[in-house]
C-alpha positions, 0 to 999 in steps of 0.5 A: 311560071305558074299553071292552070287548066281550062275546060270547055263546058260544051257538048259534055256532061257534068260528071266529066267536067267535075272529075277533071277539076277534082283531079286538078285540085289534087295536083299542086302544080295547077293553081287555077281552073277555068271555064267560059261564060257562054250559053251556046257552044262555040264549036261543033253543033252550035245548037248543042248543049253548053253549061252556064258558067257561073252556076257551074263555078258555085258547084265546083267551088264546093267540089274542090278544096284548093284550086282557084277558079274562074270564068275566062271571061264573063261577058259584061253585057250578060248581067248587070254588074250589081248582080254579078258582084253578088254572085262573085261575093257568094262564090268567094264565100263558098270557095273560102277565097278562091275566086278570080273574077274574070271579065270582058266586054263581050262579043258573041252576036249569036247569043245576044240575037237569040236572047234579045241582049243588046250588043252595042257598037264596040266603043259603047261596049267598052264604055259600058265595060269600064263602068261595070268594072267600077261598079263591081269593085265598089260593091265588092270592097265598100260598105255602100256604093253610089255610082252615076254613069251612063249605063249603070246607076247605084244609090247607097247599094250594098253587097253582103256578105262580102267575099273572103278576099280583100279588098275584093277577088282579083279582077282578071281582064281578058283581051288584046285591044291596045287602047281600051282593054289595056287601059282598063287592065292598067287601071283595075286588073290584078291579072291580064289574060292576053289573047295572043297568037305567039310570044312575039305577039305577046311581047308587043302587047306587053310593051303597050301595057307598060305604056298604059300603066305609065299613063295611069301611074300603075306599077306593072309588077302588080299585074299577073300576065297570063296566056292560054295554050291549047293542047291539040288532041291529035298532037298530044302534050309535047307541042303544047309544052314547047309553046309554054317554054317559048312563053316562059322565055318571053316572060309570061307569068301564068299559062292556062292549059286548054285541055282537049275537049272531054279530056279525062282526068288521066291527062293531068298527071303526065301534063304536070310532069311535062310542065314541072321543069318550066315551073321555075322559069 
């Protein structure tokens, strides 16, 4: 089993976030670090501060040297995929090939209403998402991309310079929808970040993913399966590590530890020590 961390860019300061990521970069056990792609906080005062995720990734790519980085996950509704592809290629260059490109269909009604961003009905949103992923892959891997879809149209479009990773930075698709999300995972993803409540929940969805992979002729072993485990600041590390052990037994490949809000770098060493026995699971 492998491990990453996730920090919440809400109600906090840049130095606090930066220092945690730099500390995680020095701990070999943590292979990746993640933020989120929102413009409003998700907890507490929703009128409070929240840093933009992708500009933060660019700065964190420069501040770190080893750890992989990504947004968990980028809402396709927020940016034209050609714009996102250029952002991703640039950050992959800055990080020297450490970007994981997390994407999802998007869901936050409050943000969309506030900014005048259309949030289509669910079926249309996933149609748009499917097109967007294909646009991303084309621009990040091909010299030119021509695409004729309902939502996106490209004509001999270029994205230069390309990122370091070939054919493109790994695509991470987040979600749990058994039909549209898992089909998209089977078609295009190198990692599936499952939104689940328990190992039993994950096992059921994994079985559905195997079916979707069979339908499109994809080897499921090519897809890293990840979940998130929240560390409750009142309970401490112990209960979270117990949850990780249960996911390890269920066969999850990668666990992202959601750190307590405004966690200090000092939490990372004891967390790594507690997780190390599970690393070989």
